[in-house]
CHARMM-style PDB file with segment names, atoms N, HN, CA, C and O in Angstrom:
ATOM      1  N   MET     1     149.897 -13.132  59.722  1.00  0.00      PROA
ATOM      2  CA  MET     1     148.935 -13.405  58.678  1.00  0.00      PROA
ATOM      3  C   MET     1     147.553 -13.573  59.314  1.00  0.00      PROA
ATOM      4  O   MET     1     147.391 -14.282  60.306  1.00  0.00      PROA
ATOM      5  N   MET     2     146.573 -12.911  58.726  1.00  0.00      PROA
ATOM      6  HN  MET     2     146.705 -12.335  57.919  1.00  0.00      PROA
ATOM      7  CA  MET     2     145.205 -12.977  59.215  1.00  0.00      PROA
ATOM      8  C   MET     2     144.566 -14.288  58.777  1.00  0.00      PROA
ATOM      9  O   MET     2     144.760 -14.731  57.645  1.00  0.00      PROA
ATOM     10  N   LYS     3     143.811 -14.901  59.666  1.00  0.00      PROA
ATOM     11  HN  LYS     3     143.654 -14.542  60.585  1.00  0.00      PROA
ATOM     12  CA  LYS     3     143.118 -16.151  59.365  1.00  0.00      PROA
ATOM     13  C   LYS     3     141.648 -15.973  59.708  1.00  0.00      PROA
ATOM     14  O   LYS     3     141.293 -15.708  60.857  1.00  0.00      PROA
ATOM     15  N   ILE     4     140.803 -16.120  58.706  1.00  0.00      PROA
ATOM     16  HN  ILE     4     141.091 -16.336  57.773  1.00  0.00      PROA
ATOM     17  CA  ILE     4     139.368 -16.055  58.912  1.00  0.00      PROA
ATOM     18  C   ILE     4     138.900 -17.441  59.345  1.00  0.00      PROA
ATOM     19  O   ILE     4     139.240 -18.447  58.722  1.00  0.00      PROA
ATOM     20  N   THR     5     138.118 -17.481  60.420  1.00  0.00      PROA
ATOM     21  HN  THR     5     137.841 -16.664  60.926  1.00  0.00      PROA
ATOM     22  CA  THR     5     137.633 -18.755  60.942  1.00  0.00      PROA
ATOM     23  C   THR     5     136.112 -18.773  60.968  1.00  0.00      PROA
ATOM     24  O   THR     5     135.462 -17.730  60.892  1.00  0.00      PROA
ATOM     25  N   LYS     6     135.561 -19.967  61.076  1.00  0.00      PROA
ATOM     26  HN  LYS     6     136.089 -20.814  61.137  1.00  0.00      PROA
ATOM     27  CA  LYS     6     134.108 -20.133  61.019  1.00  0.00      PROA
ATOM     28  C   LYS     6     133.375 -19.513  62.196  1.00  0.00      PROA
ATOM     29  O   LYS     6     132.169 -19.279  62.120  1.00  0.00      PROA
ATOM     30  N   ASP     7     134.085 -19.245  63.282  1.00  0.00      PROA
ATOM     31  HN  ASP     7     135.065 -19.436  63.344  1.00  0.00      PROA
ATOM     32  CA  ASP     7     133.431 -18.666  64.456  1.00  0.00      PROA
ATOM     33  C   ASP     7     133.463 -17.141  64.473  1.00  0.00      PROA
ATOM     34  O   ASP     7     133.027 -16.518  65.441  1.00  0.00      PROA
ATOM     35  N   MET     8     133.979 -16.540  63.399  1.00  0.00      PROA
ATOM     36  HN  MET     8     134.333 -17.046  62.613  1.00  0.00      PROA
ATOM     37  CA  MET     8     134.021 -15.076  63.319  1.00  0.00      PROA
ATOM     38  C   MET     8     132.653 -14.535  62.907  1.00  0.00      PROA
ATOM     39  O   MET     8     131.929 -15.162  62.133  1.00  0.00      PROA
ATOM     40  N   ILE     9     132.316 -13.366  63.437  1.00  0.00      PROA
ATOM     41  HN  ILE     9     132.904 -12.857  64.066  1.00  0.00      PROA
ATOM     42  CA  ILE     9     131.058 -12.690  63.100  1.00  0.00      PROA
ATOM     43  C   ILE     9     131.185 -12.087  61.695  1.00  0.00      PROA
ATOM     44  O   ILE     9     132.191 -11.458  61.368  1.00  0.00      PROA
ATOM     45  N   ILE    10     130.164 -12.287  60.885  1.00  0.00      PROA
ATOM     46  HN  ILE    10     129.346 -12.798  61.151  1.00  0.00      PROA
ATOM     47  CA  ILE    10     130.193 -11.815  59.501  1.00  0.00      PROA
ATOM     48  C   ILE    10     130.478 -10.320  59.425  1.00  0.00      PROA
ATOM     49  O   ILE    10     131.317  -9.895  58.631  1.00  0.00      PROA
ATOM     50  N   ALA    11     129.802  -9.525  60.231  1.00  0.00      PROA
ATOM     51  HN  ALA    11     129.121  -9.871  60.876  1.00  0.00      PROA
ATOM     52  CA  ALA    11     130.000  -8.070  60.191  1.00  0.00      PROA
ATOM     53  C   ALA    11     131.445  -7.697  60.508  1.00  0.00      PROA
ATOM     54  O   ALA    11     131.967  -6.732  59.951  1.00  0.00      PROA
ATOM     55  N   ASP    12     132.093  -8.445  61.389  1.00  0.00      PROA
ATOM     56  HN  ASP    12     131.668  -9.229  61.841  1.00  0.00      PROA
ATOM     57  CA  ASP    12     133.493  -8.162  61.710  1.00  0.00      PROA
ATOM     58  C   ASP    12     134.385  -8.378  60.495  1.00  0.00      PROA
ATOM     59  O   ASP    12     135.294  -7.590  60.238  1.00  0.00      PROA
ATOM     60  N   VAL    13     134.124  -9.447  59.750  1.00  0.00      PROA
ATOM     61  HN  VAL    13     133.385 -10.088  59.959  1.00  0.00      PROA
ATOM     62  CA  VAL    13     134.909  -9.720  58.542  1.00  0.00      PROA
ATOM     63  C   VAL    13     134.654  -8.639  57.502  1.00  0.00      PROA
ATOM     64  O   VAL    13     135.591  -8.159  56.863  1.00  0.00      PROA
ATOM     65  N   LEU    14     133.398  -8.253  57.326  1.00  0.00      PROA
ATOM     66  HN  LEU    14     132.637  -8.643  57.845  1.00  0.00      PROA
ATOM     67  CA  LEU    14     133.065  -7.194  56.371  1.00  0.00      PROA
ATOM     68  C   LEU    14     133.745  -5.882  56.754  1.00  0.00      PROA
ATOM     69  O   LEU    14     134.199  -5.140  55.883  1.00  0.00      PROA
ATOM     70  N   ASN    15     133.816  -5.598  58.040  1.00  0.00      PROA
ATOM     71  HN  ASN    15     133.447  -6.201  58.747  1.00  0.00      PROA
ATOM     72  CA  ASN    15     134.454  -4.367  58.499  1.00  0.00      PROA
ATOM     73  C   ASN    15     135.971  -4.404  58.360  1.00  0.00      PROA
ATOM     74  O   ASN    15     136.603  -3.353  58.248  1.00  0.00      PROA
ATOM     75  N   MET    16     136.560  -5.583  58.365  1.00  0.00      PROA
ATOM     76  HN  MET    16     136.047  -6.436  58.455  1.00  0.00      PROA
ATOM     77  CA  MET    16     138.012  -5.699  58.171  1.00  0.00      PROA
ATOM     78  C   MET    16     138.411  -5.248  56.778  1.00  0.00      PROA
ATOM     79  O   MET    16     139.434  -4.591  56.589  1.00  0.00      PROA
ATOM     80  N   ASN    17     137.577  -5.617  55.800  1.00  0.00      PROA
ATOM     81  HN  ASN    17     136.746  -6.150  55.954  1.00  0.00      PROA
ATOM     82  CA  ASN    17     137.874  -5.244  54.421  1.00  0.00      PROA
ATOM     83  C   ASN    17     136.591  -5.388  53.612  1.00  0.00      PROA
ATOM     84  O   ASN    17     136.068  -6.491  53.448  1.00  0.00      PROA
ATOM     85  N   ARG    18     136.093  -4.268  53.111  1.00  0.00      PROA
ATOM     86  HN  ARG    18     136.518  -3.372  53.244  1.00  0.00      PROA
ATOM     87  CA  ARG    18     134.851  -4.279  52.334  1.00  0.00      PROA
ATOM     88  C   ARG    18     135.014  -5.031  51.017  1.00  0.00      PROA
ATOM     89  O   ARG    18     134.028  -5.325  50.341  1.00  0.00      PROA
ATOM     90  N   GLY    19     136.248  -5.340  50.656  1.00  0.00      PROA
ATOM     91  HN  GLY    19     137.049  -5.102  51.205  1.00  0.00      PROA
ATOM     92  CA  GLY    19     136.494  -6.140  49.460  1.00  0.00      PROA
ATOM     93  C   GLY    19     135.964  -7.559  49.581  1.00  0.00      PROA
ATOM     94  O   GLY    19     135.903  -8.289  48.592  1.00  0.00      PROA
ATOM     95  N   THR    20     135.579  -7.950  50.793  1.00  0.00      PROA
ATOM     96  HN  THR    20     135.629  -7.356  51.596  1.00  0.00      PROA
ATOM     97  CA  THR    20     135.011  -9.283  50.988  1.00  0.00      PROA
ATOM     98  C   THR    20     133.543  -9.355  50.571  1.00  0.00      PROA
ATOM     99  O   THR    20     132.987 -10.447  50.452  1.00  0.00      PROA
ATOM    100  N   VAL    21     132.920  -8.212  50.352  1.00  0.00      PROA
ATOM    101  HN  VAL    21     133.372  -7.325  50.450  1.00  0.00      PROA
ATOM    102  CA  VAL    21     131.497  -8.181  49.991  1.00  0.00      PROA
ATOM    103  C   VAL    21     131.204  -9.082  48.791  1.00  0.00      PROA
ATOM    104  O   VAL    21     130.291  -9.903  48.872  1.00  0.00      PROA
ATOM    105  N   PRO    22     131.945  -8.964  47.672  1.00  0.00      PROA
ATOM    106  CA  PRO    22     131.634  -9.829  46.527  1.00  0.00      PROA
ATOM    107  C   PRO    22     131.788 -11.319  46.828  1.00  0.00      PROA
ATOM    108  O   PRO    22     131.077 -12.141  46.250  1.00  0.00      PROA
ATOM    109  N   ILE    23     132.696 -11.670  47.716  1.00  0.00      PROA
ATOM    110  HN  ILE    23     133.273 -11.002  48.185  1.00  0.00      PROA
ATOM    111  CA  ILE    23     132.888 -13.082  48.064  1.00  0.00      PROA
ATOM    112  C   ILE    23     131.641 -13.614  48.756  1.00  0.00      PROA
ATOM    113  O   ILE    23     131.153 -14.695  48.428  1.00  0.00      PROA
ATOM    114  N   PHE    24     131.133 -12.854  49.711  1.00  0.00      PROA
ATOM    115  HN  PHE    24     131.530 -11.975  49.978  1.00  0.00      PROA
ATOM    116  CA  PHE    24     129.901 -13.269  50.378  1.00  0.00      PROA
ATOM    117  C   PHE    24     128.747 -13.328  49.375  1.00  0.00      PROA
ATOM    118  O   PHE    24     127.974 -14.285  49.374  1.00  0.00      PROA
ATOM    119  N   MET    25     128.631 -12.313  48.526  1.00  0.00      PROA
ATOM    120  HN  MET    25     129.259 -11.535  48.526  1.00  0.00      PROA
ATOM    121  CA  MET    25     127.540 -12.247  47.551  1.00  0.00      PROA
ATOM    122  C   MET    25     127.589 -13.427  46.582  1.00  0.00      PROA
ATOM    123  O   MET    25     126.563 -14.053  46.316  1.00  0.00      PROA
ATOM    124  N   GLN    26     128.773 -13.731  46.056  1.00  0.00      PROA
ATOM    125  HN  GLN    26     129.606 -13.222  46.272  1.00  0.00      PROA
ATOM    126  CA  GLN    26     128.915 -14.823  45.091  1.00  0.00      PROA
ATOM    127  C   GLN    26     128.588 -16.178  45.707  1.00  0.00      PROA
ATOM    128  O   GLN    26     128.260 -17.128  44.996  1.00  0.00      PROA
ATOM    129  N   ASN    27     128.678 -16.260  47.008  1.00  0.00      PROA
ATOM    130  HN  ASN    27     128.945 -15.489  47.586  1.00  0.00      PROA
ATOM    131  CA  ASN    27     128.372 -17.505  47.700  1.00  0.00      PROA
ATOM    132  C   ASN    27     126.944 -17.533  48.240  1.00  0.00      PROA
ATOM    133  O   ASN    27     126.586 -18.420  49.015  1.00  0.00      PROA
ATOM    134  N   GLY    28     126.132 -16.562  47.829  1.00  0.00      PROA
ATOM    135  HN  GLY    28     126.422 -15.842  47.199  1.00  0.00      PROA
ATOM    136  CA  GLY    28     124.723 -16.552  48.202  1.00  0.00      PROA
ATOM    137  C   GLY    28     124.418 -15.940  49.552  1.00  0.00      PROA
ATOM    138  O   GLY    28     123.292 -16.031  50.039  1.00  0.00      PROA
ATOM    139  N   LEU    29     125.416 -15.316  50.160  1.00  0.00      PROA
ATOM    140  HN  LEU    29     126.331 -15.241  49.764  1.00  0.00      PROA
ATOM    141  CA  LEU    29     125.205 -14.662  51.451  1.00  0.00      PROA
ATOM    142  C   LEU    29     125.150 -13.158  51.213  1.00  0.00      PROA
ATOM    143  O   LEU    29     126.183 -12.515  51.024  1.00  0.00      PROA
ATOM    144  N   HSD    30     123.968 -12.614  51.222  1.00  0.00      PROA
ATOM    145  HN  HSD    30     123.129 -13.136  51.375  1.00  0.00      PROA
ATOM    146  CA  HSD    30     123.776 -11.187  50.971  1.00  0.00      PROA
ATOM    147  C   HSD    30     123.768 -10.460  52.309  1.00  0.00      PROA
ATOM    148  O   HSD    30     122.786  -9.829  52.698  1.00  0.00      PROA
ATOM    149  N   CYS    31     124.888 -10.571  52.989  1.00  0.00      PROA
ATOM    150  HN  CYS    31     125.687 -11.084  52.673  1.00  0.00      PROA
ATOM    151  CA  CYS    31     125.023 -10.190  54.398  1.00  0.00      PROA
ATOM    152  C   CYS    31     124.976  -8.689  54.657  1.00  0.00      PROA
ATOM    153  O   CYS    31     124.626  -8.264  55.758  1.00  0.00      PROA
ATOM    154  N   MET    32     125.317  -7.900  53.681  1.00  0.00      PROA
ATOM    155  HN  MET    32     125.602  -8.245  52.786  1.00  0.00      PROA
ATOM    156  CA  MET    32     125.419  -6.471  53.924  1.00  0.00      PROA
ATOM    157  C   MET    32     124.093  -5.866  54.363  1.00  0.00      PROA
ATOM    158  O   MET    32     124.079  -4.930  55.162  1.00  0.00      PROA
ATOM    159  N   GLY    33     122.984  -6.383  53.854  1.00  0.00      PROA
ATOM    160  HN  GLY    33     122.996  -7.143  53.205  1.00  0.00      PROA
ATOM    161  CA  GLY    33     121.685  -5.839  54.209  1.00  0.00      PROA
ATOM    162  C   GLY    33     120.950  -6.642  55.263  1.00  0.00      PROA
ATOM    163  O   GLY    33     119.802  -6.341  55.592  1.00  0.00      PROA
ATOM    164  N   CYS    34     121.599  -7.650  55.786  1.00  0.00      PROA
ATOM    165  HN  CYS    34     122.531  -7.894  55.518  1.00  0.00      PROA
ATOM    166  CA  CYS    34     120.937  -8.548  56.733  1.00  0.00      PROA
ATOM    167  C   CYS    34     121.273  -8.158  58.167  1.00  0.00      PROA
ATOM    168  O   CYS    34     122.443  -8.009  58.521  1.00  0.00      PROA
ATOM    169  N   VAL    35     120.246  -7.996  58.986  1.00  0.00      PROA
ATOM    170  HN  VAL    35     119.295  -8.118  58.699  1.00  0.00      PROA
ATOM    171  CA  VAL    35     120.483  -7.638  60.385  1.00  0.00      PROA
ATOM    172  C   VAL    35     121.193  -8.755  61.139  1.00  0.00      PROA
ATOM    173  O   VAL    35     121.819  -8.505  62.169  1.00  0.00      PROA
ATOM    174  N   MET    36     121.104  -9.971  60.645  1.00  0.00      PROA
ATOM    175  HN  MET    36     120.596 -10.174  59.808  1.00  0.00      PROA
ATOM    176  CA  MET    36     121.760 -11.104  61.298  1.00  0.00      PROA
ATOM    177  C   MET    36     123.281 -11.020  61.194  1.00  0.00      PROA
ATOM    178  O   MET    36     123.987 -11.611  62.011  1.00  0.00      PROA
ATOM    179  N   ALA    37     123.791 -10.295  60.205  1.00  0.00      PROA
ATOM    180  HN  ALA    37     123.218  -9.815  59.542  1.00  0.00      PROA
ATOM    181  CA  ALA    37     125.239 -10.226  59.991  1.00  0.00      PROA
ATOM    182  C   ALA    37     125.978  -9.676  61.198  1.00  0.00      PROA
ATOM    183  O   ALA    37     127.147  -9.998  61.411  1.00  0.00      PROA
ATOM    184  N   SER    38     125.310  -8.854  61.984  1.00  0.00      PROA
ATOM    185  HN  SER    38     124.360  -8.593  61.811  1.00  0.00      PROA
ATOM    186  CA  SER    38     125.992  -8.237  63.122  1.00  0.00      PROA
ATOM    187  C   SER    38     126.186  -9.200  64.287  1.00  0.00      PROA
ATOM    188  O   SER    38     126.963  -8.917  65.198  1.00  0.00      PROA
ATOM    189  N   GLY    39     125.490 -10.328  64.269  1.00  0.00      PROA
ATOM    190  HN  GLY    39     124.859 -10.558  63.528  1.00  0.00      PROA
ATOM    191  CA  GLY    39     125.644 -11.263  65.375  1.00  0.00      PROA
ATOM    192  C   GLY    39     125.809 -12.707  64.957  1.00  0.00      PROA
ATOM    193  O   GLY    39     125.971 -13.587  65.803  1.00  0.00      PROA
ATOM    194  N   GLU    40     125.769 -12.959  63.660  1.00  0.00      PROA
ATOM    195  HN  GLU    40     125.637 -12.244  62.973  1.00  0.00      PROA
ATOM    196  CA  GLU    40     125.826 -14.326  63.155  1.00  0.00      PROA
ATOM    197  C   GLU    40     127.244 -14.683  62.725  1.00  0.00      PROA
ATOM    198  O   GLU    40     127.927 -13.888  62.077  1.00  0.00      PROA
ATOM    199  N   THR    41     127.673 -15.872  63.088  1.00  0.00      PROA
ATOM    200  HN  THR    41     127.119 -16.517  63.614  1.00  0.00      PROA
ATOM    201  CA  THR    41     129.002 -16.314  62.665  1.00  0.00      PROA
ATOM    202  C   THR    41     128.942 -16.817  61.223  1.00  0.00      PROA
ATOM    203  O   THR    41     127.868 -17.067  60.676  1.00  0.00      PROA
ATOM    204  N   ILE    42     130.107 -16.956  60.635  1.00  0.00      PROA
ATOM    205  HN  ILE    42     130.979 -16.754  61.079  1.00  0.00      PROA
ATOM    206  CA  ILE    42     130.187 -17.508  59.284  1.00  0.00      PROA
ATOM    207  C   ILE    42     129.596 -18.913  59.266  1.00  0.00      PROA
ATOM    208  O   ILE    42     128.853 -19.269  58.352  1.00  0.00      PROA
ATOM    209  N   GLU    43     129.926 -19.700  60.267  1.00  0.00      PROA
ATOM    210  HN  GLU    43     130.531 -19.411  61.009  1.00  0.00      PROA
ATOM    211  CA  GLU    43     129.413 -21.072  60.331  1.00  0.00      PROA
ATOM    212  C   GLU    43     127.889 -21.094  60.424  1.00  0.00      PROA
ATOM    213  O   GLU    43     127.241 -21.884  59.738  1.00  0.00      PROA
ATOM    214  N   GLU    44     127.315 -20.241  61.258  1.00  0.00      PROA
ATOM    215  HN  GLU    44     127.842 -19.599  61.816  1.00  0.00      PROA
ATOM    216  CA  GLU    44     125.856 -20.192  61.400  1.00  0.00      PROA
ATOM    217  C   GLU    44     125.187 -19.815  60.086  1.00  0.00      PROA
ATOM    218  O   GLU    44     124.183 -20.414  59.703  1.00  0.00      PROA
ATOM    219  N   ALA    45     125.739 -18.825  59.395  1.00  0.00      PROA
ATOM    220  HN  ALA    45     126.556 -18.338  59.706  1.00  0.00      PROA
ATOM    221  CA  ALA    45     125.167 -18.389  58.120  1.00  0.00      PROA
ATOM    222  C   ALA    45     125.243 -19.505  57.088  1.00  0.00      PROA
ATOM    223  O   ALA    45     124.299 -19.721  56.328  1.00  0.00      PROA
ATOM    224  N   CYS    46     126.356 -20.204  57.061  1.00  0.00      PROA
ATOM    225  HN  CYS    46     127.123 -20.028  57.677  1.00  0.00      PROA
ATOM    226  CA  CYS    46     126.505 -21.306  56.110  1.00  0.00      PROA
ATOM    227  C   CYS    46     125.505 -22.422  56.405  1.00  0.00      PROA
ATOM    228  O   CYS    46     124.936 -23.009  55.485  1.00  0.00      PROA
ATOM    229  N   MET    47     125.295 -22.708  57.666  1.00  0.00      PROA
ATOM    230  HN  MET    47     125.757 -22.231  58.413  1.00  0.00      PROA
ATOM    231  CA  MET    47     124.327 -23.747  58.035  1.00  0.00      PROA
ATOM    232  C   MET    47     122.918 -23.347  57.608  1.00  0.00      PROA
ATOM    233  O   MET    47     122.174 -24.168  57.070  1.00  0.00      PROA
ATOM    234  N   VAL    48     122.549 -22.092  57.845  1.00  0.00      PROA
ATOM    235  HN  VAL    48     123.153 -21.425  58.281  1.00  0.00      PROA
ATOM    236  CA  VAL    48     121.215 -21.603  57.482  1.00  0.00      PROA
ATOM    237  C   VAL    48     120.999 -21.680  55.972  1.00  0.00      PROA
ATOM    238  O   VAL    48     119.903 -21.989  55.506  1.00  0.00      PROA
ATOM    239  N   HSD    49     122.066 -21.393  55.212  1.00  0.00      PROA
ATOM    240  HN  HSD    49     122.956 -21.142  55.591  1.00  0.00      PROA
ATOM    241  CA  HSD    49     121.963 -21.360  53.754  1.00  0.00      PROA
ATOM    242  C   HSD    49     122.352 -22.686  53.104  1.00  0.00      PROA
ATOM    243  O   HSD    49     122.381 -22.786  51.877  1.00  0.00      PROA
ATOM    244  N   GLY    50     122.651 -23.705  53.912  1.00  0.00      PROA
ATOM    245  HN  GLY    50     122.627 -23.624  54.908  1.00  0.00      PROA
ATOM    246  CA  GLY    50     122.984 -25.020  53.374  1.00  0.00      PROA
ATOM    247  C   GLY    50     124.273 -25.048  52.577  1.00  0.00      PROA
ATOM    248  O   GLY    50     124.375 -25.736  51.561  1.00  0.00      PROA
ATOM    249  N   MET    51     125.254 -24.296  53.045  1.00  0.00      PROA
ATOM    250  HN  MET    51     125.171 -23.737  53.870  1.00  0.00      PROA
ATOM    251  CA  MET    51     126.529 -24.177  52.328  1.00  0.00      PROA
ATOM    252  C   MET    51     127.640 -24.909  53.056  1.00  0.00      PROA
ATOM    253  O   MET    51     127.564 -25.165  54.257  1.00  0.00      PROA
ATOM    254  N   ASP    52     128.681 -25.240  52.290  1.00  0.00      PROA
ATOM    255  HN  ASP    52     128.742 -25.031  51.314  1.00  0.00      PROA
ATOM    256  CA  ASP    52     129.902 -25.792  52.860  1.00  0.00      PROA
ATOM    257  C   ASP    52     130.748 -24.624  53.350  1.00  0.00      PROA
ATOM    258  O   ASP    52     131.249 -23.830  52.554  1.00  0.00      PROA
ATOM    259  N   CYS    53     130.898 -24.529  54.639  1.00  0.00      PROA
ATOM    260  HN  CYS    53     130.491 -25.174  55.285  1.00  0.00      PROA
ATOM    261  CA  CYS    53     131.619 -23.426  55.274  1.00  0.00      PROA
ATOM    262  C   CYS    53     133.077 -23.354  54.814  1.00  0.00      PROA
ATOM    263  O   CYS    53     133.634 -22.264  54.679  1.00  0.00      PROA
ATOM    264  N   GLU    54     133.688 -24.502  54.576  1.00  0.00      PROA
ATOM    265  HN  GLU    54     133.236 -25.387  54.686  1.00  0.00      PROA
ATOM    266  CA  GLU    54     135.107 -24.538  54.214  1.00  0.00      PROA
ATOM    267  C   GLU    54     135.375 -23.867  52.870  1.00  0.00      PROA
ATOM    268  O   GLU    54     136.430 -23.260  52.684  1.00  0.00      PROA
ATOM    269  N   ILE    55     134.444 -23.966  51.941  1.00  0.00      PROA
ATOM    270  HN  ILE    55     133.587 -24.459  52.093  1.00  0.00      PROA
ATOM    271  CA  ILE    55     134.618 -23.321  50.635  1.00  0.00      PROA
ATOM    272  C   ILE    55     134.667 -21.808  50.809  1.00  0.00      PROA
ATOM    273  O   ILE    55     135.546 -21.144  50.259  1.00  0.00      PROA
ATOM    274  N   LEU    56     133.732 -21.268  51.569  1.00  0.00      PROA
ATOM    275  HN  LEU    56     133.019 -21.807  52.016  1.00  0.00      PROA
ATOM    276  CA  LEU    56     133.706 -19.827  51.819  1.00  0.00      PROA
ATOM    277  C   LEU    56     134.957 -19.389  52.568  1.00  0.00      PROA
ATOM    278  O   LEU    56     135.560 -18.372  52.222  1.00  0.00      PROA
ATOM    279  N   LEU    57     135.350 -20.136  53.580  1.00  0.00      PROA
ATOM    280  HN  LEU    57     134.861 -20.962  53.861  1.00  0.00      PROA
ATOM    281  CA  LEU    57     136.553 -19.788  54.347  1.00  0.00      PROA
ATOM    282  C   LEU    57     137.790 -19.790  53.461  1.00  0.00      PROA
ATOM    283  O   LEU    57     138.640 -18.909  53.585  1.00  0.00      PROA
ATOM    284  N   ASP    58     137.901 -20.764  52.571  1.00  0.00      PROA
ATOM    285  HN  ASP    58     137.210 -21.480  52.469  1.00  0.00      PROA
ATOM    286  CA  ASP    58     139.045 -20.806  51.649  1.00  0.00      PROA
ATOM    287  C   ASP    58     139.084 -19.552  50.785  1.00  0.00      PROA
ATOM    288  O   ASP    58     140.146 -18.958  50.598  1.00  0.00      PROA
ATOM    289  N   GLU    59     137.933 -19.149  50.260  1.00  0.00      PROA
ATOM    290  HN  GLU    59     137.070 -19.632  50.412  1.00  0.00      PROA
ATOM    291  CA  GLU    59     137.879 -17.959  49.407  1.00  0.00      PROA
ATOM    292  C   GLU    59     138.226 -16.697  50.196  1.00  0.00      PROA
ATOM    293  O   GLU    59     138.970 -15.844  49.712  1.00  0.00      PROA
ATOM    294  N   LEU    60     137.692 -16.582  51.401  1.00  0.00      PROA
ATOM    295  HN  LEU    60     137.088 -17.275  51.794  1.00  0.00      PROA
ATOM    296  CA  LEU    60     137.987 -15.407  52.227  1.00  0.00      PROA
ATOM    297  C   LEU    60     139.465 -15.360  52.604  1.00  0.00      PROA
ATOM    298  O   LEU    60     140.086 -14.299  52.538  1.00  0.00      PROA
ATOM    299  N   ASN    61     140.027 -16.490  52.995  1.00  0.00      PROA
ATOM    300  HN  ASN    61     139.523 -17.352  53.049  1.00  0.00      PROA
ATOM    301  CA  ASN    61     141.437 -16.508  53.376  1.00  0.00      PROA
ATOM    302  C   ASN    61     142.349 -16.271  52.182  1.00  0.00      PROA
ATOM    303  O   ASN    61     143.396 -15.639  52.326  1.00  0.00      PROA
ATOM    304  N   ASP    62     141.973 -16.769  51.000  1.00  0.00      PROA
ATOM    305  HN  ASP    62     141.123 -17.283  50.883  1.00  0.00      PROA
ATOM    306  CA  ASP    62     142.742 -16.463  49.788  1.00  0.00      PROA
ATOM    307  C   ASP    62     142.737 -14.962  49.532  1.00  0.00      PROA
ATOM    308  O   ASP    62     143.768 -14.382  49.191  1.00  0.00      PROA
ATOM    309  N   PHE    63     141.579 -14.335  49.696  1.00  0.00      PROA
ATOM    310  HN  PHE    63     140.741 -14.806  49.973  1.00  0.00      PROA
ATOM    311  CA  PHE    63     141.466 -12.890  49.503  1.00  0.00      PROA
ATOM    312  C   PHE    63     142.406 -12.144  50.447  1.00  0.00      PROA
ATOM    313  O   PHE    63     143.162 -11.276  50.009  1.00  0.00      PROA
ATOM    314  N   PHE    64     142.366 -12.475  51.738  1.00  0.00      PROA
ATOM    315  HN  PHE    64     141.753 -13.180  52.093  1.00  0.00      PROA
ATOM    316  CA  PHE    64     143.211 -11.777  52.707  1.00  0.00      PROA
ATOM    317  C   PHE    64     144.691 -12.079  52.491  1.00  0.00      PROA
ATOM    318  O   PHE    64     145.533 -11.208  52.708  1.00  0.00      PROA
ATOM    319  N   ASP    65     145.019 -13.300  52.067  1.00  0.00      PROA
ATOM    320  HN  ASP    65     144.335 -14.007  51.891  1.00  0.00      PROA
ATOM    321  CA  ASP    65     146.418 -13.629  51.761  1.00  0.00      PROA
ATOM    322  C   ASP    65     146.942 -12.741  50.638  1.00  0.00      PROA
ATOM    323  O   ASP    65     148.073 -12.258  50.702  1.00  0.00      PROA
ATOM    324  N   LYS    66     146.125 -12.525  49.615  1.00  0.00      PROA
ATOM    325  HN  LYS    66     145.207 -12.917  49.564  1.00  0.00      PROA
ATOM    326  CA  LYS    66     146.532 -11.671  48.490  1.00  0.00      PROA
ATOM    327  C   LYS    66     146.675 -10.219  48.923  1.00  0.00      PROA
ATOM    328  O   LYS    66     147.531  -9.501  48.407  1.00  0.00      PROA
ATOM    329  N   GLN    67     145.850  -9.781  49.860  1.00  0.00      PROA
ATOM    330  HN  GLN    67     145.154 -10.364  50.279  1.00  0.00      PROA
ATOM    331  CA  GLN    67     145.935  -8.405  50.352  1.00  0.00      PROA
ATOM    332  C   GLN    67     147.231  -8.172  51.115  1.00  0.00      PROA
ATOM    333  O   GLN    67     147.783  -7.072  51.090  1.00  0.00      PROA
ATOM    334  N   GLU    68     147.713  -9.204  51.791  1.00  0.00      PROA
ATOM    335  HN  GLU    68     147.265 -10.098  51.811  1.00  0.00      PROA
ATOM    336  CA  GLU    68     148.927  -9.079  52.602  1.00  0.00      PROA
ATOM    337  C   GLU    68     150.194  -9.234  51.776  1.00  0.00      PROA
ATOM    338  O   GLU    68     151.276  -8.848  52.217  1.00  0.00      PROA
ATOM    339  N   ALA    69     150.067  -9.800  50.574  1.00  0.00      PROA
ATOM    340  HN  ALA    69     149.188 -10.114  50.215  1.00  0.00      PROA
ATOM    341  CA  ALA    69     151.247 -10.052  49.731  1.00  0.00      PROA
ATOM    342  C   ALA    69     151.804  -8.778  49.142  1.00  0.00      PROA
ATOM    343  OT1 ALA    69     152.794  -8.818  48.411  1.00  0.00      PROA
TER     344      ALA     69
END
């Protein structure tokens, strides 16, 4: 089972499954057009945007869990 963690690079997660794009967008992270996505971790992006990283991680992991089911 795949586990998304806060130290993963945003672009890597997006490349794993483009279905994650709406999850990032709904959480205020418009990462697809941001040059920072290629080197910024999920945790760093959440800190910059003043977000709770755990909420985003829960949503991303729920998405991947459903994909594997």
